[in-house]
C-alpha positions as CSV (number, residue, x, y, z in Angstrom):
1,M,40.7,0.8,-39.4
2,P,44.2,-0.7,-40.0
3,K,44.4,-4.4,-40.7
4,L,46.9,-6.9,-39.2
5,I,47.6,-10.2,-41.0
6,V,49.5,-12.7,-38.8
7,D,50.1,-16.5,-38.6
8,I,48.9,-18.2,-35.5
9,P,48.9,-21.9,-34.3
10,A,45.9,-24.0,-35.1
11,S,45.2,-24.6,-31.4
12,L,45.1,-20.8,-30.8
13,N,42.8,-20.3,-33.8
14,L,40.5,-23.0,-32.4
15,A,40.4,-21.1,-29.0
16,V,39.6,-17.9,-30.8
17,Q,36.7,-19.5,-32.7
18,D,35.4,-21.0,-29.5
19,E,35.4,-17.6,-27.9
20,V,33.6,-16.1,-31.0
21,E,30.8,-18.6,-30.5
22,R,30.7,-18.2,-26.8
23,A,30.7,-14.4,-26.7
24,G,28.7,-13.8,-29.9
25,T,31.4,-11.5,-31.2
26,D,34.0,-11.6,-34.0
27,E,37.7,-12.3,-34.3
28,S,38.6,-8.6,-34.5
29,A,37.1,-7.8,-31.2
30,I,38.8,-10.7,-29.4
31,V,42.2,-10.1,-30.9
32,T,41.9,-6.3,-30.2
33,A,41.0,-7.0,-26.5
34,A,43.8,-9.5,-26.1
35,L,46.4,-7.1,-27.6
36,A,45.2,-4.2,-25.5
37,Q,45.6,-6.3,-22.4
38,Y,49.0,-7.6,-23.4
39,L,50.4,-4.2,-24.4
40,N,48.6,-2.4,-21.6
41,T,47.0,0.0,-24.1
42,P,43.3,0.5,-23.4
43,V,40.9,0.7,-26.3
44,H,37.4,2.2,-26.5
45,T,38.2,3.9,-23.2
46,L,37.0,7.3,-22.1
47,F,39.3,9.0,-19.6
48,Q,37.9,11.8,-17.5
49,V,39.5,14.2,-15.0
50,S,37.2,15.3,-12.2
51,T,33.4,15.6,-12.4
52,S,31.1,18.1,-14.1
53,G,29.4,18.6,-10.7
54,A,32.7,19.9,-9.2
55,L,33.1,22.3,-12.1
56,V,29.5,23.6,-11.6
57,A,30.2,24.1,-7.9
58,G,33.2,26.3,-8.7
59,V,36.0,23.8,-8.2
60,Y,38.2,24.6,-11.2
61,S,41.7,25.1,-9.9
62,G,44.2,23.0,-11.8
63,A,44.1,19.3,-10.9
64,V,46.5,17.8,-13.5
65,S,48.7,19.0,-16.4
66,V,48.0,19.0,-20.1
67,Q,50.8,16.5,-20.5
68,S,49.1,14.1,-18.1
69,V,45.8,14.4,-20.0
70,L,47.4,13.7,-23.4
71,Q,48.9,10.5,-22.0
72,H,45.4,9.1,-21.9
73,G,44.0,10.3,-25.3
74,D,44.5,12.0,-28.6
75,I,41.1,13.6,-29.0
76,G,38.7,15.2,-26.5
77,L,37.7,18.4,-24.7
78,G,37.7,20.2,-21.4
79,T,38.7,23.5,-19.8
80,F,41.7,25.1,-18.1
81,A,42.5,26.2,-14.6
82,N,40.3,29.1,-13.4
83,L,38.0,28.5,-16.5
84,D,40.5,30.2,-18.7
85,G,38.9,29.2,-22.0
86,E,37.9,26.0,-23.8
87,M,40.2,23.0,-24.4
88,V,40.1,21.2,-27.8
89,V,42.3,18.1,-28.2
90,V,42.9,17.1,-31.8
91,D,45.5,14.7,-33.2
92,G,47.2,14.4,-29.8
93,R,47.6,18.2,-29.3
94,A,45.7,20.4,-26.8
95,Y,44.6,23.8,-27.9
96,Q,43.2,26.7,-25.7
97,V,40.4,28.9,-26.9
98,Q,40.3,31.9,-24.6
99,G,37.4,34.3,-24.0
100,T,39.4,37.0,-25.9
101,G,39.1,34.8,-29.0
102,R,42.8,33.9,-28.9
103,V,43.7,30.3,-29.9
104,S,47.0,28.8,-28.9
105,E,48.5,25.4,-28.3
106,A,48.5,24.8,-24.6
107,P,51.9,24.2,-22.9
108,A,52.5,20.8,-21.4
109,N,52.5,22.2,-17.9
110,A,49.2,24.1,-18.2
111,K,46.8,23.0,-15.5
112,V,43.5,21.3,-16.2
113,P,40.5,21.0,-13.8
114,F,38.3,19.0,-16.1
115,A,38.9,17.1,-19.3
116,V,37.5,14.1,-21.2
117,V,39.7,12.3,-23.8
118,T,40.1,9.0,-25.6
119,R,42.5,7.3,-28.0
120,F,40.3,7.6,-31.0
121,A,39.7,4.4,-32.9
122,P,36.6,5.1,-35.0
123,Q,34.4,2.2,-36.1
124,T,32.2,4.4,-38.3
125,D,33.5,6.6,-41.1
126,L,31.0,8.3,-43.5
127,A,29.9,11.6,-45.2
128,I,26.9,13.4,-43.9
129,G,25.1,16.6,-45.0
130,P,23.6,19.0,-45.5
131,I,23.4,20.0,-41.8
132,A,21.3,23.1,-41.2
133,N,21.8,23.5,-37.4
134,F,23.0,21.9,-34.2
135,S,19.6,20.1,-33.7
136,E,20.0,18.4,-37.1
137,L,23.5,17.3,-36.3
138,E,22.3,15.7,-33.1
139,K,19.6,13.8,-35.0
140,R,22.1,12.5,-37.6
141,C,24.4,11.4,-34.8
142,D,21.4,9.8,-33.0
143,S,20.7,7.7,-36.0
144,L,24.2,6.2,-35.8
145,R,24.3,5.3,-32.1
146,K,23.2,1.8,-31.3
147,S,22.7,2.3,-27.6
148,G,21.7,4.9,-25.1
149,N,23.7,3.3,-22.3
150,I,27.3,3.7,-23.4
151,F,29.5,6.6,-24.4
152,Y,30.4,7.7,-28.0
153,A,33.2,9.9,-29.4
154,F,32.8,11.9,-32.6
155,R,35.0,13.7,-35.0
156,L,33.6,15.8,-37.9
157,D,35.8,17.4,-40.5
158,G,35.0,19.7,-43.3
159,E,33.8,23.1,-44.5
160,F,31.4,25.0,-42.3
161,K,29.2,27.6,-43.9
162,R,28.3,29.0,-40.5
163,I,29.5,28.1,-37.1
164,R,28.8,29.7,-33.7
165,T,30.9,29.1,-30.6
166,R,31.6,30.4,-27.1
167,A,34.5,30.5,-24.6
168,V,34.3,31.1,-20.9
169,N,36.2,34.0,-19.3
170,P,38.0,33.5,-15.9
171,P,35.6,34.5,-13.1
172,E,36.4,35.3,-9.5
173,A,37.6,32.3,-7.5
174,G,34.7,30.1,-6.3
175,T,32.1,31.5,-8.7
176,R,29.6,28.8,-9.7
177,L,29.7,27.8,-13.4
178,V,26.2,29.0,-14.0
179,D,27.2,32.6,-13.0
180,A,30.6,32.4,-14.9
181,A,28.7,31.4,-18.0
182,K,26.7,34.6,-18.0
183,A,29.9,36.5,-19.0
184,Q,31.0,34.1,-21.7
185,S,32.2,35.4,-25.1
186,E,30.5,34.2,-28.3
187,F,32.0,34.0,-31.7
188,H,30.5,33.8,-35.2
189,F,32.5,32.3,-38.1
190,S,31.7,31.9,-41.8
191,D,33.1,29.7,-44.5
192,V,35.7,28.1,-42.3
193,A,37.3,24.7,-42.6
194,G,37.8,22.9,-39.3
195,T,37.1,20.0,-36.9
196,L,34.4,19.3,-34.4
197,V,35.4,17.0,-31.5
198,G,32.4,15.7,-29.7
199,L,31.2,13.3,-27.0
200,W,27.8,11.8,-26.3
201,S,27.2,10.6,-22.7
202,P,24.2,8.6,-21.4
203,G,21.6,10.1,-19.1
204,F,22.8,8.2,-16.1
205,S,26.2,9.9,-16.3
206,S,24.7,13.4,-15.5
207,A,25.9,13.0,-11.9
208,F,29.5,13.2,-13.0
209,S,29.6,14.1,-16.7
210,V,27.9,16.2,-19.4
211,A,24.9,14.1,-20.5
212,G,24.0,14.3,-24.2
213,Y,26.1,15.9,-26.8
214,H,29.1,18.1,-26.1
215,F,31.2,19.5,-29.0
216,H,34.2,21.8,-29.3
217,F,35.4,23.3,-32.6
218,L,38.9,24.1,-33.9
219,S,39.6,25.6,-37.3
220,D,42.2,24.1,-39.6
221,D,44.4,27.2,-39.3
222,R,44.2,26.9,-35.5
223,L,43.0,30.5,-35.3
224,E,39.3,30.0,-34.4
225,G,37.4,27.7,-32.1
226,G,35.3,27.2,-29.0
227,H,32.4,25.3,-27.5
228,L,29.9,24.6,-30.2
229,L,26.5,26.5,-30.0
230,D,25.3,26.1,-33.6
231,L,26.5,25.3,-37.2
232,E,25.6,24.9,-40.8
233,S,27.5,22.8,-43.4
234,E,26.8,21.2,-46.8
235,S,29.0,18.1,-46.2
236,L,31.1,16.7,-43.3
237,R,33.2,13.6,-42.8
238,L,31.9,12.0,-39.6
239,R,33.8,9.4,-37.6
240,M,32.4,7.7,-34.5
241,E,33.6,5.3,-31.9
242,A,31.6,3.5,-29.3
243,L,33.2,3.6,-25.8
244,T,32.5,0.8,-23.4
245,D,35.2,1.5,-20.8
246,F,35.1,4.6,-18.5
247,H,37.9,5.8,-16.3
248,L,37.4,8.6,-13.8
249,A,40.3,10.3,-12.1
250,L,39.3,12.4,-9.1
251,P,41.4,15.3,-8.0
252,E,43.3,15.3,-4.7
253,T,43.2,19.1,-4.4
254,E,42.0,20.6,-1.1
255,A,39.2,22.5,-3.0
256,F,37.8,19.2,-4.4
257,L,38.2,17.2,-1.2
258,K,36.3,19.8,0.8
259,A,33.6,20.7,-1.7
260,D,30.0,19.8,-1.1
261,L,29.1,18.0,-4.3
262,R,25.8,16.4,-3.1
263,K,23.6,18.9,-5.1
264,N,22.1,17.8,-8.4
265,T,23.7,20.2,-10.8
266,A,22.1,19.0,-14.1
267,A,20.0,22.1,-14.6
268,E,22.9,24.5,-13.9
269,L,25.1,22.5,-16.2
270,A,22.5,22.6,-19.0
271,Y,22.3,26.4,-18.7
272,A,26.1,26.8,-18.7
273,E,26.4,24.7,-21.8
274,S,23.8,26.6,-23.8
275,A,23.8,30.0,-25.7
276,H,23.0,33.2,-23.8
């Protein structure tokens, strides 16, 4: 991470050291928190539009614009209005991977029913590999997480020997996600360089988010991508950030306000997220 060297008064330094001892943390954490508050720039914050339960229930008309989503993060994932493909946010740009396989940068006014983004500030940066499959990737990421009760953002860059993805196709209006997923398109790529953007969400978040790991892929040439189903790689650069602040923005659309979202949708969501 970038380093900032500044001169501060002795009295302020004394106050910082007192807070270090009181909170059991370090100077970097205190200064970062103070700057974030002063500059009104949240750090370690996950910003989510709508809920996974609403998406499962068939509420996927556009709630906000891509431009609005990008104001809250430079890395993340989601989908587009009417489930028209997968969203991959990388380096502050949003890309749309459609069921036809077409990949394009999403226009600023494109509508989004669900997205999760963050301003990526990784605290972990290392090389991992070899990775034989998705299950092994999950285990490697598990070994780096220090808690099961907060959120984590991941970015993995490198060469993929084999990668398998999918993208949803627009269903009829109101179709539940579990049924829409039955007509998803799957893609198989070999020897491709690219980026995996991922999130890990704790179990208690299953009522409003995708619990566990959720990864989307985008190739370096921006021609291939999708929701990750499986992979194989000899070596990847992994960066990870622990996220301790969560912001949920609920849609004000008529469809969301009138939807019955009381049902537990975890099982349906798990099916929709898996390979078929």
